[in-house]
C-alpha positions, -999 to 999 in steps of 0.1 A, spaced: 469 -522 675 457 -556 691 442 -541 723 453 -559 755 424 -578 775 427 -590 811 447 -624 805 485 -627 806 508 -653 796 541 -664 811 575 -660 792 587 -689 809 588 -699 773 595 -678 742 566 -666 725 561 -648 691 539 -629 669 541 -640 630 533 -609 612 533 -599 574 557 -569 569 562 -547 537 598 -539 525 612 -507 543 622 -500 576 608 -523 603 581 -506 624 587 -502 662 568 -527 681 553 -525 714 540 -552 739 522 -548 773 546 -564 798 544 -572 834 573 -582 857 576 -591 895 609 -575 894 634 -552 872 645 -574 845 657 -571 808 637 -584 780 653 -599 747 636 -595 716 644 -611 682 632 -603 647 633 -638 630 627 -650 593 628 -678 572 657 -682 547 634 -695 523 608 -674 503 571 -681 514 581 -703 542 575 -698 579 606 -716 597 624 -689 615 661 -699 611 673 -664 603 677 -636 632 679 -603 615 682 -582 644 682 -586 683 676 -560 712 675 -558 749 652 -534 770 655 -531 804 622 -532 822 625 -511 855 588 -510 866 584 -541 890 553 -552 910 552 -564 946 560 -601 949 531 -625 942 526 -662 950 543 -686 926 518 -713 938 498 -723 906 466 -745 901 453 -761 873 423 -741 863 412 -721 832 416 -684 826 393 -664 845 392 -632 866 395 -633 903 386 -609 929 423 -607 937 434 -595 906 439 -613 870 445 -647 863 478 -652 844 480 -683 820 511 -703 818 526 -727 790 510 -757 813 476 -738 813 482 -733 850 473 -699 866 486 -676 890 468 -644 904 488 -611 902 477 -572 902 465 -554 875 497 -535 860 521 -533 836 532 -509 806 538 -509 771 575 -519 764 590 -507 730 612 -523 709 630 -506 676 650 -533 655 665 -505 637 666 -524 604 656 -524 567 632 -552 553 645 -559 517 611 -574 505 574 -580 515 575 -610 539 564 -626 570 584 -620 600 586 -632 636 589 -608 665 599 -629 694 600 -622 732 627 -646 743 623 -666 777 622 -648 810 607 -663 842 600 -629 857 578 -615 829 543 -620 815 527 -605 783 491 -595 777 470 -611 753 443 -597 730 409 -610 723 412 -596 686 420 -624 659 434 -615 626 437 -631 592 471 -638 583 482 -631 619 489 -656 648 509 -660 680 535 -687 684 554 -702 713 589 -723 711 577 -758 723 574 -794 714 551 -813 697 544 -845 716 532 -861 685 564 -856 665 593 -847 689 605 -846 726 626 -817 719 617 -780 714 643 -783 685 649 -807 655 685 -820 655 691 -847 635 724 -865 624 743 -841 597 743 -872 573 706 -882 568 693 -851 547 667 -838 573 670 -803 585 676 -789 619 652 -762 632 631 -749 664 595 -758 668 575 -725 669 538 -735 670 506 -721 673 484 -732 701 449 -744 692 416 -726 699 401 -715 722 437 -709 733 464 -695 711 451 -658 714 473 -630 697 499 -611 718 485 -574 725 507 -557 702 510 -520 686 530 -513 656 544 -479 648 538 -470 617 509 -494 612 512 -528 591 497 -515 559 493 -551 545 454 -552 544 443 -528 519 410 -534 495 431 -539 466 445 -575 480 411 -587 466 421 -583 428 454 -600 435 455 -634 448 467 -660 458 437 -670 480 459 -676 513 489 -662 532 522 -665 513 548 -641 514 521 -616 527 486 -618 542 470 -615 509 437 -605 524 417 -572 530 406 -570 564 381 -545 575 382 -525 607 374 -547 635 343 -524 647 328 -524 614 298 -546 618 289 -543 580 317 -536 559 314 -533 521 337 -533 490 327 -513 460 336 -522 425 332 -497 395 338 -501 358 341 -475 331 312 -491 313 287 -515 318 296 -551 322 276 -585 318 283 -604 350 278 -641 349 294 -652 379 312 -639 408 336 -662 429 348 -650 464 378 -664 483 373 -664 519 393 -674 550 383 -707 565 416 -708 585 437 -731 564 466 -729 593 442 -745 617 447 -783 620 417 -803 614 432 -839 614 403 -858 620 366 -855 632 376 -881 659 392 -850 677 376 -823 695 372 -792 678 361 -758 696 338 -748 668 312 -762 644 318 -731 620 352 -714 612 352 -683 629 370 -662 606 348 -672 576 323 -642 565 289 -654 575 264 -635 554 274 -616 516 249 -591 499 255 -577 466 240 -547 454 240 -532 416 245 -495 405 207 -488 416 214 -502 451 192 -531 442 198 -565 458 207 -588 433 218 -619 455 226 -626 489 238 -657 511 232 -661 547 250 -687 570 279 -690 548 304 -716 558 322 -722 523 358 -710 512 346 -700 477 311 -691 477 300 -689 440 269 -665 428 255 -671 393 237 -646 373 218 -647 340 210 -610 332 232 -590 356 243 -559 335 258 -533 357 290 -507 360 289 -511 396 286 -534 425 286 -531 461 293 -562 483 284 -559 521 297 -587 544 287 -597 581 309 -615 603 294 -635 629 322 -632 656 326 -595 670 363 -602 680 372 -613 642 369 -587 614 356 -593 581 384 -605 559 385 -613 519 412 -631 499 400 -626 466 370 -614 445 370 -626 407 341 -615 383 332 -636 352 
Protein backbone atom coordinates (compact mmCIF):
# COMPACT_ATOMS: atom_id res chain seq x y z
CA UNK A 1 0.00 0.00 0.00
CA UNK A 2 0.94 3.59 -0.66
CA UNK A 3 -1.24 5.10 2.08
CA UNK A 4 -3.33 8.23 1.40
CA UNK A 5 -2.49 11.63 2.78
CA UNK A 6 -4.80 14.67 2.84
CA UNK A 7 -4.13 15.79 -0.73
CA UNK A 8 -6.23 15.03 -3.80
CA UNK A 9 -5.70 15.61 -7.51
CA UNK A 10 -8.43 16.09 -10.05
CA UNK A 11 -9.18 13.57 -12.78
CA UNK A 12 -9.87 16.40 -15.17
CA UNK A 13 -6.84 14.89 -16.89
CA UNK A 14 -6.12 11.14 -16.95
CA UNK A 15 -3.63 9.90 -14.35
CA UNK A 16 -1.74 6.65 -13.86
CA UNK A 17 0.60 4.64 -11.68
CA UNK A 18 3.60 3.06 -13.41
CA UNK A 19 4.39 -0.16 -11.54
CA UNK A 20 6.45 -3.35 -12.03
CA UNK A 21 4.32 -6.51 -12.18
CA UNK A 22 5.36 -10.17 -12.19
CA UNK A 23 4.04 -12.71 -14.67
CA UNK A 24 0.72 -14.21 -13.60
CA UNK A 25 -2.69 -12.83 -12.76
CA UNK A 26 -2.81 -9.06 -12.52
CA UNK A 27 -3.40 -8.02 -8.87
CA UNK A 28 -6.56 -6.17 -7.93
CA UNK A 29 -5.96 -2.44 -7.52
CA UNK A 30 -7.63 0.06 -5.18
CA UNK A 31 -7.59 3.87 -5.29
CA UNK A 32 -9.01 6.30 -2.72
CA UNK A 33 -11.54 8.36 -4.66
CA UNK A 34 -13.90 11.26 -4.00
CA UNK A 35 -16.67 12.56 -6.23
CA UNK A 36 -19.23 15.36 -6.04
CA UNK A 37 -21.89 13.05 -7.51
CA UNK A 38 -22.58 9.47 -8.48
CA UNK A 39 -20.49 8.69 -11.52
CA UNK A 40 -18.63 6.02 -13.44
CA UNK A 41 -14.87 5.61 -13.21
CA UNK A 42 -13.04 4.22 -16.22
CA UNK A 43 -9.80 2.29 -15.66
CA UNK A 44 -7.34 1.01 -18.26
CA UNK A 45 -4.39 -1.34 -17.91
CA UNK A 46 -1.74 -0.31 -20.42
CA UNK A 47 1.67 -1.56 -21.50
CA UNK A 48 4.31 -0.88 -24.11
CA UNK A 49 4.51 -3.03 -27.24
CA UNK A 50 8.32 -3.00 -26.94
CA UNK A 51 10.29 -4.81 -24.24
CA UNK A 52 11.76 -2.62 -21.50
CA UNK A 53 9.98 0.46 -22.85
CA UNK A 54 7.49 2.70 -21.08
CA UNK A 55 5.33 4.18 -23.85
CA UNK A 56 1.82 2.79 -23.16
CA UNK A 57 0.63 2.02 -26.68
CA UNK A 58 -1.18 -1.24 -25.77
CA UNK A 59 -4.39 -1.45 -23.77
CA UNK A 60 -4.47 -4.87 -22.11
CA UNK A 61 -7.80 -4.47 -20.30
CA UNK A 62 -10.42 -1.85 -19.46
CA UNK A 63 -12.99 -1.70 -16.68
CA UNK A 64 -15.77 0.66 -15.63
CA UNK A 65 -16.66 0.95 -11.94
CA UNK A 66 -19.79 2.70 -10.68
CA UNK A 67 -19.11 5.20 -7.91
CA UNK A 68 -22.35 5.74 -6.02
CA UNK A 69 -21.12 7.58 -2.95
CA UNK A 70 -21.40 11.29 -3.63
CA UNK A 71 -20.50 14.37 -1.64
CA UNK A 72 -22.52 17.53 -1.03
CA UNK A 73 -22.00 20.10 -3.73
CA UNK A 74 -18.84 22.10 -3.23
CA UNK A 75 -17.61 25.30 -4.78
CA UNK A 76 -15.84 24.99 -8.11
CA UNK A 77 -14.23 28.36 -7.55
CA UNK A 78 -10.48 27.81 -7.84
CA UNK A 79 -7.63 29.92 -6.63
CA UNK A 80 -3.94 29.90 -7.33
CA UNK A 81 -2.24 28.52 -4.24
CA UNK A 82 -0.08 25.71 -2.97
CA UNK A 83 -1.64 22.58 -1.54
CA UNK A 84 -2.26 23.15 2.15
CA UNK A 85 -4.69 22.21 4.91
CA UNK A 86 -7.65 24.48 5.54
CA UNK A 87 -10.13 24.78 8.35
CA UNK A 88 -13.03 24.13 5.98
CA UNK A 89 -11.63 20.84 4.78
CA UNK A 90 -8.92 19.53 2.49
CA UNK A 91 -7.33 21.34 -0.41
CA UNK A 92 -7.55 19.52 -3.75
CA UNK A 93 -4.77 20.10 -6.28
CA UNK A 94 -5.73 20.22 -9.95
CA UNK A 95 -3.58 19.79 -13.02
CA UNK A 96 -3.09 23.57 -13.17
CA UNK A 97 -1.89 23.70 -9.56
CA UNK A 98 -5.09 25.47 -8.54
CA UNK A 99 -6.86 24.21 -5.46
CA UNK A 100 -10.37 23.84 -4.16
CA UNK A 101 -11.63 23.00 -0.67
CA UNK A 102 -13.73 19.90 -0.26
CA UNK A 103 -14.77 17.87 2.74
CA UNK A 104 -12.66 14.91 3.83
CA UNK A 105 -14.49 11.90 2.50
CA UNK A 106 -14.28 9.24 -0.16
CA UNK A 107 -13.71 5.51 -0.26
CA UNK A 108 -11.50 2.83 -1.74
CA UNK A 109 -12.54 1.87 -5.26
CA UNK A 110 -11.35 -1.56 -6.40
CA UNK A 111 -10.76 -2.64 -9.98
CA UNK A 112 -10.05 -6.20 -11.08
CA UNK A 113 -8.76 -6.33 -14.65
CA UNK A 114 -9.19 -10.12 -14.70
CA UNK A 115 -6.25 -10.72 -16.99
CA UNK A 116 -3.01 -12.68 -17.06
CA UNK A 117 0.36 -11.00 -17.50
CA UNK A 118 2.62 -13.15 -19.68
CA UNK A 119 6.00 -11.87 -18.51
CA UNK A 120 7.56 -9.64 -15.88
CA UNK A 121 7.10 -6.08 -17.08
CA UNK A 122 6.07 -2.54 -16.26
CA UNK A 123 2.39 -1.68 -16.57
CA UNK A 124 0.39 1.51 -16.23
CA UNK A 125 -2.82 1.46 -14.20
CA UNK A 126 -4.72 4.41 -15.66
CA UNK A 127 -7.61 6.40 -14.20
CA UNK A 128 -9.21 8.05 -17.19
CA UNK A 129 -10.66 11.53 -17.38
CA UNK A 130 -13.61 12.34 -15.08
CA UNK A 131 -14.29 15.99 -14.17
CA UNK A 132 -16.38 15.00 -11.13
CA UNK A 133 -13.77 12.85 -9.36
CA UNK A 134 -10.56 13.35 -7.44
CA UNK A 135 -8.04 10.75 -6.29
CA UNK A 136 -5.94 10.82 -3.13
CA UNK A 137 -2.15 11.19 -3.13
CA UNK A 138 0.42 9.47 -0.92
CA UNK A 139 3.50 10.94 0.75
CA UNK A 140 5.34 7.63 0.28
CA UNK A 141 7.74 7.56 -2.68
CA UNK A 142 9.28 4.32 -3.91
CA UNK A 143 12.18 3.36 -6.16
CA UNK A 144 10.90 1.98 -9.45
CA UNK A 145 7.37 3.36 -9.00
CA UNK A 146 5.98 6.71 -10.12
CA UNK A 147 2.80 8.58 -10.97
CA UNK A 148 2.10 9.96 -14.45
CA UNK A 149 -0.49 12.12 -16.12
CA UNK A 150 -1.53 12.49 -19.73
CA UNK A 151 -0.56 16.02 -20.56
CA UNK A 152 1.54 18.01 -22.99
CA UNK A 153 5.11 19.08 -22.50
CA UNK A 154 5.16 22.69 -23.66
CA UNK A 155 8.84 22.41 -24.59
CA UNK A 156 8.26 19.74 -27.22
CA UNK A 157 4.58 19.70 -28.17
CA UNK A 158 1.36 21.67 -28.25
CA UNK A 159 -0.77 18.52 -27.92
CA UNK A 160 -1.10 15.61 -25.50
CA UNK A 161 -0.48 13.20 -28.38
CA UNK A 162 2.20 13.15 -31.05
CA UNK A 163 0.49 12.56 -34.39
CA UNK A 164 3.01 13.06 -37.22
CA UNK A 165 2.29 12.38 -40.90
CA UNK A 166 2.43 8.70 -41.83
CA UNK A 167 5.38 9.00 -44.21
CA UNK A 168 8.08 10.69 -42.09
CA UNK A 169 9.15 7.73 -39.96
CA UNK A 170 8.15 9.23 -36.59
CA UNK A 171 5.95 7.33 -34.17
CA UNK A 172 2.55 8.37 -32.88
CA UNK A 173 2.06 8.17 -29.11
CA UNK A 174 0.45 9.88 -26.14
CA UNK A 175 2.48 11.87 -23.64
CA UNK A 176 2.23 10.31 -20.17
CA UNK A 177 4.61 12.39 -18.08
CA UNK A 178 5.86 12.53 -14.49
CA UNK A 179 5.65 15.84 -12.63
CA UNK A 180 8.76 17.36 -11.13
CA UNK A 181 9.31 17.27 -7.41
CA UNK A 182 8.25 18.51 -4.95
CA UNK A 183 5.01 17.73 -6.85
CA UNK A 184 4.47 14.46 -8.65
CA UNK A 185 3.53 12.44 -5.59
CA UNK A 186 2.28 8.89 -6.06
CA UNK A 187 -1.43 8.15 -6.08
CA UNK A 188 -2.63 6.38 -2.94
CA UNK A 189 -3.00 2.76 -4.01
CA UNK A 190 -3.33 -0.80 -2.71
CA UNK A 191 -2.52 -4.06 -4.52
CA UNK A 192 -4.07 -7.42 -3.73
CA UNK A 193 -2.00 -9.56 -3.69
CA UNK A 194 0.99 -7.28 -3.06
CA UNK A 195 3.57 -6.52 -5.74
CA UNK A 196 6.34 -9.00 -4.93
CA UNK A 197 9.00 -7.19 -6.96
CA UNK A 198 11.39 -5.75 -4.38
CA UNK A 199 13.06 -8.74 -2.67
CA UNK A 200 16.60 -8.75 -1.28
CA UNK A 201 17.76 -11.14 -4.02
CA UNK A 202 17.49 -8.27 -6.51
CA UNK A 203 20.85 -6.90 -5.32
CA UNK A 204 22.69 -9.97 -6.69
CA UNK A 205 21.37 -9.62 -10.25
CA UNK A 206 21.33 -6.18 -11.79
CA UNK A 207 21.03 -4.20 -13.96
CA UNK A 208 21.36 -1.16 -11.76
CA UNK A 209 18.20 0.65 -12.82
CA UNK A 210 14.59 -0.21 -13.71
CA UNK A 211 14.11 -2.12 -16.98
CA UNK A 212 11.43 -4.81 -17.26
CA UNK A 213 11.27 -4.66 -13.46
CA UNK A 214 12.36 -2.39 -10.64
CA UNK A 215 15.61 -4.41 -10.17
CA UNK A 216 15.86 -3.04 -6.64
CA UNK A 217 15.62 -4.25 -3.08
CA UNK A 218 13.30 -1.90 -1.21
CA UNK A 219 13.14 -2.08 2.58
CA UNK A 220 10.03 -1.59 4.67
CA UNK A 221 9.23 2.10 4.74
CA UNK A 222 9.05 2.22 8.55
CA UNK A 223 12.43 0.48 9.01
CA UNK A 224 14.81 3.34 9.69
CA UNK A 225 17.92 1.13 9.79
CA UNK A 226 17.40 -1.86 7.48
CA UNK A 227 20.21 -4.28 6.71
CA UNK A 228 21.31 -6.96 4.25
CA UNK A 229 23.31 -9.99 5.36
CA UNK A 230 25.57 -11.97 3.01
CA UNK A 231 26.96 -15.41 3.90
CA UNK A 232 29.40 -17.77 2.15
CA UNK A 233 30.10 -21.45 2.85
CA UNK A 234 33.74 -20.68 3.58
CA UNK A 235 35.87 -17.65 4.37
CA UNK A 236 36.52 -15.23 1.53
CA UNK A 237 39.07 -12.48 1.09
CA UNK A 238 37.21 -9.31 0.12
CA UNK A 239 39.19 -6.54 -1.59
CA UNK A 240 36.35 -4.35 -2.82
CA UNK A 241 32.61 -3.82 -2.41
CA UNK A 242 30.68 -1.74 -4.96
CA UNK A 243 27.08 -0.58 -4.42
CA UNK A 244 24.54 0.46 -7.03
CA UNK A 245 22.17 3.01 -5.48
CA UNK A 246 19.16 4.96 -6.68
CA UNK A 247 20.12 8.52 -7.60
CA UNK A 248 16.86 8.93 -9.47
CA UNK A 249 17.90 8.47 -13.10
CA UNK A 250 14.35 9.26 -14.28
CA UNK A 251 14.28 12.74 -12.71
CA UNK A 252 15.23 15.31 -15.34
CA UNK A 253 18.17 17.53 -14.44
CA UNK A 254 18.81 19.26 -17.75
CA UNK A 255 20.96 22.09 -16.46
CA UNK A 256 22.09 23.75 -13.26
CA UNK A 257 20.53 26.93 -14.62
CA UNK A 258 17.15 25.40 -13.80
CA UNK A 259 15.93 25.37 -10.24
CA UNK A 260 15.79 21.97 -8.56
CA UNK A 261 13.98 21.22 -5.29
CA UNK A 262 16.90 19.39 -3.62
CA UNK A 263 20.67 19.61 -3.41
CA UNK A 264 20.78 15.87 -2.63
CA UNK A 265 18.82 13.16 -4.43
CA UNK A 266 16.21 12.03 -1.86
CA UNK A 267 16.19 8.36 -2.99
CA UNK A 268 19.92 7.93 -2.42
CA UNK A 269 21.04 6.02 0.70
CA UNK A 270 22.79 8.49 2.98
CA UNK A 271 24.78 6.16 5.28
CA UNK A 272 26.36 2.71 4.85
CA UNK A 273 27.95 0.61 7.62
CA UNK A 274 29.66 -2.75 7.00
CA UNK A 275 30.17 -5.36 9.76
CA UNK A 276 32.14 -8.62 9.56
CA UNK A 277 31.28 -12.05 11.03
CA UNK A 278 32.43 -10.86 14.49
CA UNK A 279 30.04 -7.90 14.29
CA UNK A 280 33.01 -5.54 14.05
CA UNK A 281 32.56 -2.36 12.03
CA UNK A 282 35.04 -2.63 9.14
CA UNK A 283 33.90 0.32 6.99
CA UNK A 284 31.35 3.11 6.91
CA UNK A 285 30.34 6.13 4.91
CA UNK A 286 28.19 9.02 6.06
CA UNK A 287 26.58 11.75 3.99
CA UNK A 288 26.76 9.60 0.86
CA UNK A 289 25.58 11.13 -2.42
CA UNK A 290 27.19 8.77 -4.95
CA UNK A 291 25.43 6.36 -7.29
CA UNK A 292 28.17 3.73 -6.93
CA UNK A 293 30.00 4.16 -3.62
CA UNK A 294 33.04 1.86 -3.47
CA UNK A 295 34.83 0.43 -0.42
CA UNK A 296 38.43 -0.85 -0.63
CA UNK A 297 39.93 -3.44 1.79
CA UNK A 298 43.42 -4.85 2.33
CA UNK A 299 42.94 -7.71 4.79
CA UNK A 300 39.22 -8.39 5.09
CA UNK A 301 38.75 -12.16 5.51
CA UNK A 302 35.26 -13.26 6.46
CA UNK A 303 32.41 -15.58 5.52
CA UNK A 304 29.67 -13.19 6.58
CA UNK A 305 28.99 -9.50 6.09
CA UNK A 306 26.15 -7.41 7.43
CA UNK A 307 25.45 -4.09 5.75
CA UNK A 308 23.27 -1.48 7.43
CA UNK A 309 21.75 1.47 5.59
CA UNK A 310 20.24 4.78 6.66
CA UNK A 311 17.89 6.89 4.57
CA UNK A 312 17.58 10.60 5.36
CA UNK A 313 13.97 10.93 4.18
CA UNK A 314 11.23 9.38 6.32
CA UNK A 315 8.82 9.02 3.38
CA UNK A 316 11.29 7.22 1.09
CA UNK A 317 12.38 3.70 2.12
CA UNK A 318 15.94 2.48 1.64
CA UNK A 319 16.54 0.97 -1.80
CA UNK A 320 19.58 -0.73 -3.34
CA UNK A 321 19.96 -1.87 -6.95
CA UNK A 322 23.06 -4.02 -6.56
CA UNK A 323 25.93 -5.10 -4.28
CA UNK A 324 29.06 -6.55 -5.90
CA UNK A 325 31.97 -8.20 -4.06
CA UNK A 326 35.50 -8.60 -5.43
